[in-house]
C-alpha positions, 0 to 999 in steps of 0.5 A: 806726029814725032816727024813733025815734032822733031823738025826745027827750022834751025838750031838756036844759040845762047844769047845771054848767061845770068848768075845770082849768088844768093836766092834774092840777089840780082843776076849778073850777066857773064860771057861764059859759065861752067854748068854742073849737075846742080846748075850754073857754078856760082849761081844760087840753083836747085838740083834735079828738075829745076837746076837751070832756068831758060827763056826765049830771046823772042819772049823778052819783047812780048813781056816788055810789051805787056809790062810796059817796059819796052827796053826789058832786060833778061836780068830782070827775068831772073832766068839764067840762059836766054836762048834764041832762034828755037822754040823752047816750048817744042822742046819740053821733055826733050833733051837740048845740047848747050855747047858741050853741056846736055840738059833735058827741059822739064817743066815750065818756069812759072813766074814769081811775085818778084815780077811784081816787084821788078816790073811793076803792077802787072808784072806777074801776069805779063809773065804768065805763058812767057816764063821759060823753062826749067832743066835738069843737067844730063851732062855738065860742061862749059857754056859761052855766049853764042854757042849752039842750042841744039835738040838732041836726037 
């Protein structure tokens, strides 16, 4: 089983990075950011197991379809990083190299009540099961759009 769960068709890549300076502030898309032990520099983040939030790019169209927003943009979902090309759910409890930084996926990132404000009636339920992951920072480093997201062996 360990052999099967360790296989991925390909590495992923960083598709989007977002920062929010305050708790309820809108996210601002950036092309690069510095990942510190406490989370992204310039972001209102939490240290520890929830220092960083990630979501799969492949889930955005699903959330958009379920919420009635076919052109859903990443900044509406309040996650820091959008990763494409690798199943984040298959990496729970594992370490993921983002560029030169290293993180560990910890727990699912449950939707918050803000999704009703942002996506409208049913927005919370549209996100359930698609809300992404929280992560702990193991090794800080710079992040850039297009960089590799690869599981550590």
